MARPA-710665 format. One line per field, with one value per residue (C-alpha): residue number from 1; chain; x, y, z. Coordinates in Angstrom, 3 decimals. Example, Ala and Ser with C-alpha at 12.3 -4.5 7.8 and 13.67 -1.06 7.14 Angstrom:
// residues 2
resi	c(1/2)
chain	c(A/A)
u	c(12.300/13.670)
v	c(-4.500/-1.060)
w	c(7.800/7.140)
This chain:
// residues 353
resi	c(1/2/3/4/5/6/7/8/9/10/11/12/13/14/15/16/17/18/19/20/21/22/23/24/25/26/27/28/29/30/31/32/33/34/35/36/37/38/39/40/41/42/43/44/45/46/47/48/49/50/51/52/53/54/55/56/57/58/59/60/61/62/63/64/65/66/67/68/69/70/71/72/73/74/75/76/77/78/79/80/81/82/83/84/85/86/87/88/89/90/91/92/93/94/95/96/97/98/99/100/101/102/103/104/105/106/107/108/109/110/111/112/113/114/115/116/117/118/119/120/121/122/123/124/125/126/127/128/129/130/131/132/133/134/135/136/137/138/139/140/141/142/143/144/145/146/147/148/149/150/151/152/153/154/155/156/157/158/159/160/161/162/163/164/165/166/167/168/169/170/171/172/173/174/175/176/177/178/179/180/181/182/183/184/185/186/187/188/189/190/191/192/193/194/195/196/197/198/199/200/201/202/203/204/205/206/207/208/209/210/211/212/213/214/215/216/217/218/219/220/221/222/223/224/225/226/227/228/229/230/231/232/233/234/235/236/237/238/239/240/241/242/243/244/245/246/247/248/249/250/251/252/253/254/255/256/257/258/259/260/261/262/263/264/265/266/267/268/269/270/271/272/273/274/275/276/277/278/279/280/281/282/283/284/285/286/287/288/289/290/291/292/293/294/295/296/297/298/299/300/301/302/303/304/305/306/307/308/309/310/311/312/313/314/315/316/317/318/319/320/321/322/323/324/325/326/327/328/329/330/331/332/333/334/335/336/337/338/339/340/341/342/343/344/345/346/347/348/349/350/351/352/353)
chain	c(A/A/A/A/A/A/A/A/A/A/A/A/A/A/A/A/A/A/A/A/A/A/A/A/A/A/A/A/A/A/A/A/A/A/A/A/A/A/A/A/A/A/A/A/A/A/A/A/A/A/A/A/A/A/A/A/A/A/A/A/A/A/A/A/A/A/A/A/A/A/A/A/A/A/A/A/A/A/A/A/A/A/A/A/A/A/A/A/A/A/A/A/A/A/A/A/A/A/A/A/A/A/A/A/A/A/A/A/A/A/A/A/A/A/A/A/A/A/A/A/A/A/A/A/A/A/A/A/A/A/A/A/A/A/A/A/A/A/A/A/A/A/A/A/A/A/A/A/A/A/A/A/A/A/A/A/A/A/A/A/A/A/A/A/A/A/A/A/A/A/A/A/A/A/A/A/A/A/A/A/A/A/A/A/A/A/A/A/A/A/A/A/A/A/A/A/A/A/A/A/A/A/A/A/A/A/A/A/A/A/A/A/A/A/A/A/A/A/A/A/A/A/A/A/A/A/A/A/A/A/A/A/A/A/A/A/A/A/A/A/A/A/A/A/A/A/A/A/A/A/A/A/A/A/A/A/A/A/A/A/A/A/A/A/A/A/A/A/A/A/A/A/A/A/A/A/A/A/A/A/A/A/A/A/A/A/A/A/A/A/A/A/A/A/A/A/A/A/A/A/A/A/A/A/A/A/A/A/A/A/A/A/A/A/A/A/A/A/A/A/A/A/A/A/A/A/A/A/A/A/A/A/A/A/A/A/A/A/A/A/A/A/A/A/A/A/A/A/A/A/A/A/A)
u	c(289.212/291.674/292.231/292.704/296.480/297.132/295.800/298.553/300.881/300.146/299.906/302.995/301.176/300.721/297.513/296.112/296.414/294.305/291.523/291.845/290.799/288.057/286.507/286.775/289.454/291.496/294.883/295.626/297.308/296.115/298.952/298.586/294.735/295.062/297.764/295.158/292.267/294.126/295.062/291.774/290.900/293.371/292.541/289.172/289.027/285.491/285.700/284.086/281.193/280.952/284.654/284.164/280.610/282.393/285.432/282.760/280.496/277.589/276.376/274.794/271.840/268.121/265.012/261.528/257.990/255.043/252.240/251.882/254.210/251.091/249.467/250.610/251.324/253.883/256.165/255.769/256.656/259.490/261.760/260.968/262.904/265.256/266.699/267.159/269.250/271.291/272.204/273.891/275.093/273.103/271.066/267.765/266.528/262.537/260.206/256.447/254.419/251.334/249.384/250.528/252.303/254.385/256.030/256.321/257.944/260.009/261.515/262.181/264.169/266.320/266.990/267.712/270.168/271.679/272.362/270.066/270.609/266.654/263.374/260.663/257.116/253.628/251.302/249.122/247.176/250.106/252.292/250.934/249.952/251.497/253.969/255.462/255.332/257.160/260.013/259.858/259.985/263.153/265.015/267.603/267.290/265.125/261.464/259.629/256.222/255.373/251.572/248.465/246.622/247.906/250.139/252.923/253.460/257.023/257.988/258.188/255.283/254.574/250.836/248.122/245.169/242.812/239.449/240.599/241.018/238.045/236.026/237.057/236.322/232.650/232.369/232.971/230.701/227.930/228.873/228.239/224.727/225.156/222.924/223.287/226.989/228.161/231.115/233.339/236.378/237.918/236.693/239.198/240.726/241.858/242.322/239.110/237.690/239.272/237.928/234.865/234.632/235.584/232.871/230.544/231.358/231.056/227.350/226.018/227.879/225.478/222.588/222.401/221.795/224.391/222.731/224.393/223.016/225.508/228.220/229.901/233.517/235.354/237.847/240.931/242.275/241.720/240.133/237.828/236.163/235.615/234.290/231.690/230.696/229.745/227.649/225.874/225.985/223.656/220.804/220.800/217.419/217.735/221.240/223.972/224.763/228.440/230.722/233.874/236.574/239.057/241.886/242.303/242.735/239.210/237.624/239.222/237.267/234.211/234.847/234.749/231.213/230.012/231.356/229.800/226.555/226.626/226.525/227.876/230.918/230.077/226.964/225.023/227.319/230.565/233.853/236.135/239.039/241.552/245.522/246.241/247.886/245.788/243.937/245.822/245.603/241.991/238.908/237.538/240.693/240.171/239.091/241.205/242.541/246.228/248.560/252.406/253.865/257.470/257.196/255.947/258.922/261.768/260.096/260.190/263.513/265.207/263.446/264.957/268.739/268.249/267.718/270.529/273.126/271.614/268.712/267.578/263.621/260.509/258.714/257.414/254.363/253.825/251.101/250.590/247.963/246.034/245.005/242.184/242.951/239.848/239.680/237.274/235.237/233.351/230.954/227.287/223.891/222.084/218.568/220.341/221.389/217.982/216.937/214.830/216.810/216.111/215.767/219.007/220.330/221.512/223.913/226.205/226.370/226.711/230.069/229.562/227.877)
v	c(151.349/153.979/156.639/160.640/160.052/156.730/159.525/162.115/159.410/158.153/161.738/162.591/165.738/166.772/165.993/169.495/169.641/166.778/167.920/171.160/169.618/167.591/170.368/172.326/175.295/177.970/177.995/174.150/174.445/172.817/170.224/169.592/168.878/166.780/164.334/164.285/163.596/160.577/159.238/159.266/157.066/154.582/154.232/154.239/156.665/157.622/160.471/159.741/161.899/161.197/163.001/165.461/166.403/166.804/168.861/170.863/171.074/170.690/167.286/168.672/166.673/167.798/165.960/166.348/164.400/164.079/161.913/160.240/160.122/158.079/161.694/163.647/167.004/165.723/164.608/167.544/170.182/167.359/167.857/171.589/171.184/168.555/171.082/173.933/171.541/170.093/173.419/174.615/171.052/169.139/165.337/165.709/162.449/161.671/160.090/158.762/159.080/157.667/159.893/157.942/159.335/155.992/156.492/160.113/159.692/157.037/158.706/162.220/160.047/158.359/161.682/163.560/160.886/161.034/164.529/166.163/170.312/170.626/169.732/170.507/168.895/168.759/170.617/167.378/165.717/163.473/166.193/167.912/165.136/165.833/163.119/164.257/168.142/167.176/166.047/168.411/171.281/169.240/168.617/171.332/171.719/174.706/173.142/174.449/173.570/173.208/172.766/171.664/173.706/173.106/176.000/175.572/178.779/177.963/177.010/179.266/177.626/178.270/177.310/177.871/180.203/177.866/179.477/181.981/179.404/177.579/180.896/181.580/178.132/178.228/182.377/180.842/178.064/180.179/182.437/179.636/179.268/176.465/176.987/173.367/172.895/169.676/169.653/166.809/166.839/164.961/164.237/165.626/167.847/171.461/172.049/171.012/172.989/176.040/175.029/174.695/178.168/179.303/177.346/178.676/182.042/182.368/180.724/183.338/186.160/185.192/184.757/180.991/178.518/176.246/172.987/170.654/167.396/168.688/168.550/165.183/164.241/161.132/158.808/159.541/162.066/159.353/158.588/155.724/158.364/160.598/157.595/156.602/159.945/161.179/158.433/159.372/163.040/161.499/160.614/164.010/165.720/168.138/166.803/168.916/170.378/170.383/168.823/170.864/168.343/168.607/167.541/166.350/162.592/162.997/164.507/161.739/159.434/161.378/161.585/158.229/158.093/160.117/157.972/154.978/156.707/158.172/161.639/163.830/166.496/169.063/169.015/167.341/167.849/170.056/168.995/171.056/170.062/171.473/171.630/171.021/167.742/165.707/168.444/167.590/164.054/162.827/162.675/165.541/167.590/168.913/172.382/173.102/175.475/175.358/175.776/177.122/174.176/175.034/178.203/177.065/174.243/176.867/179.383/176.243/175.312/178.671/179.734/176.332/177.404/180.870/179.038/176.801/179.661/181.155/183.305/184.373/186.242/185.304/182.454/183.431/182.051/183.037/182.297/181.356/182.337/179.995/180.177/178.604/177.237/176.631/173.560/171.072/169.965/172.811/174.479/176.572/174.960/173.693/171.545/168.490/169.318/169.644/165.534/163.898/162.014/159.075/159.087/158.795/155.376/155.026/151.979/154.312/157.411/155.315/156.451/160.052/163.468)
w	c(-6.112/-7.151/-4.694/-5.624/-4.320/-7.142/-9.406/-8.384/-8.627/-12.486/-13.332/-11.824/-9.912/-6.534/-4.815/-4.994/-8.166/-9.309/-6.390/-8.608/-11.835/-9.874/-8.346/-11.885/-9.882/-12.084/-12.263/-13.489/-16.918/-19.881/-20.237/-16.329/-16.961/-19.812/-17.607/-14.632/-17.393/-18.449/-15.063/-14.073/-17.139/-16.871/-13.389/-13.438/-10.415/-9.273/-6.601/-3.060/-3.236/0.582/0.797/-1.629/0.660/3.122/2.166/0.144/2.754/-0.234/-1.888/-4.703/-4.596/-4.078/-3.565/-5.655/-4.069/-6.060/-5.599/-8.978/-11.679/-13.803/-13.536/-17.008/-15.190/-12.598/-15.016/-17.062/-14.034/-12.887/-16.391/-15.520/-11.750/-13.167/-16.159/-13.565/-10.794/-14.072/-14.988/-11.395/-11.572/-8.741/-8.786/-8.321/-6.683/-7.381/-4.890/-5.630/-2.537/-4.427/-1.304/0.998/4.523/5.067/1.430/2.120/5.509/3.800/0.711/3.333/5.437/2.330/0.958/3.903/4.523/1.345/2.461/0.179/0.448/-0.221/-1.170/-3.606/-2.201/-3.747/-1.160/-1.033/2.019/2.526/3.105/5.464/7.831/11.677/11.157/7.886/8.371/11.891/9.718/7.081/9.632/11.894/8.295/8.683/4.954/3.080/1.564/-1.080/-1.861/-5.721/-6.618/-4.445/-2.318/1.599/2.139/5.082/6.645/6.981/3.663/0.250/-2.293/-5.791/-6.524/-9.273/-8.955/-8.854/-8.096/-11.085/-13.446/-12.700/-12.644/-16.302/-17.322/-16.263/-17.435/-20.598/-20.760/-19.228/-22.336/-24.707/-23.251/-20.751/-17.283/-16.029/-15.447/-13.923/-11.532/-11.431/-8.898/-5.562/-1.922/0.320/-1.931/-1.141/-5.108/-5.525/-3.259/-4.315/-8.071/-6.911/-5.285/-8.790/-10.224/-7.597/-7.589/-11.759/-11.403/-8.612/-10.844/-13.552/-11.518/-12.037/-8.991/-7.388/-7.729/-4.918/-7.409/-10.539/-8.219/-8.221/-5.871/-6.294/-4.173/-6.837/-9.687/-11.746/-15.314/-13.504/-11.661/-14.374/-15.873/-13.335/-12.116/-15.603/-16.010/-12.495/-14.126/-17.448/-15.231/-13.100/-13.759/-15.443/-17.570/-17.386/-21.077/-19.821/-17.515/-15.577/-14.659/-11.856/-14.217/-17.979/-16.613/-15.264/-18.232/-20.321/-18.475/-18.657/-22.450/-22.729/-20.284/-23.176/-26.056/-25.248/-24.677/-28.243/-27.020/-29.408/-28.037/-28.280/-29.239/-26.770/-24.048/-23.824/-21.719/-19.765/-18.166/-16.081/-16.258/-19.949/-19.845/-22.556/-24.482/-27.548/-27.501/-27.442/-29.582/-29.456/-28.447/-24.744/-23.867/-20.491/-18.367/-18.843/-15.716/-16.676/-15.420/-17.014/-15.446/-12.118/-12.088/-12.772/-9.936/-7.535/-8.465/-8.436/-4.733/-3.539/-5.554/-3.150/0.030/-0.367/-1.376/1.853/1.572/4.308/3.907/5.162/3.056/-0.234/-1.660/-5.803/-7.378/-10.987/-13.544/-15.454/-19.094/-20.724/-24.122/-26.298/-28.520/-29.944/-26.657/-26.147/-28.131/-27.655/-26.365/-29.150/-29.173/-28.640/-25.175/-24.434/-25.235/-22.030/-19.601/-17.658/-13.650/-11.490/-11.051/-7.664/-8.144/-10.243/-7.791/-4.359/-1.913/-4.213/-3.757)
């Protein structure tokens, strides 16, 4: 492999001049820079990143961990983060934890051994397990939490106002005349707990009961859970006139279940999602609580850049405001919603609340 000395010799210039060109330093004439660029191309020279990192005390590399790139929320946030770091000439490494502690640990160790100068993590269950926290807190690099709800006191974070978003959604459904609103969420999920808090508050403020039989918690954030739990809710008495789902992916599962049962949306049952990742891409188009994904990614990346540059202030938690986006999947209660229903089918609701 060609070295920087080889480039200097081919260009007929000093090593210092070649180094200045490689690091975009001022003071090099256009003619000298052209000679260096030509020599680099002819020799197919590639700078030694480790050597450059040692000399500059910087690798311009950061890491980001998300629970699932299958969930359309995370690719949109990742793009926003990567855009910010690209503009600042950083390389962003992405790790997909699948909600598993061992995967989180593997990526953290790999990214830190690759000299990542900071990490952005999702504040989900696996990232707050003791063995993972020990590595994060002992890493010696700044860490910023993005999305999720398990705030870590030592780190900056950007999180949505989950209770407010759920409250606004349920308040909207109540305004349409809905009184029996099913809730579909996820077991052992802090975000679900916060959204359930907003759901319950809206019902109570409207003088409506919070019925346990209308609250269904599944095992994952996937479309299949939305399908299964929606089927179970259809057999509740009284049957809900609206479904409020943890996210849009789960809402898509609920919509599939309703289509299969020949239940019209929203004439017979309204469906409302959360995060607004799939609202425009299904039939009917989905009403959803939109999270400002681009803004969240920008804020998290900016916080991390400030820490990398030496900002030394107490950790900051930024809470962003959701926004209700109304589309075709929600509507007023009609007489169709009051159709008689069957008895609960226990085979459908095993293992769910």
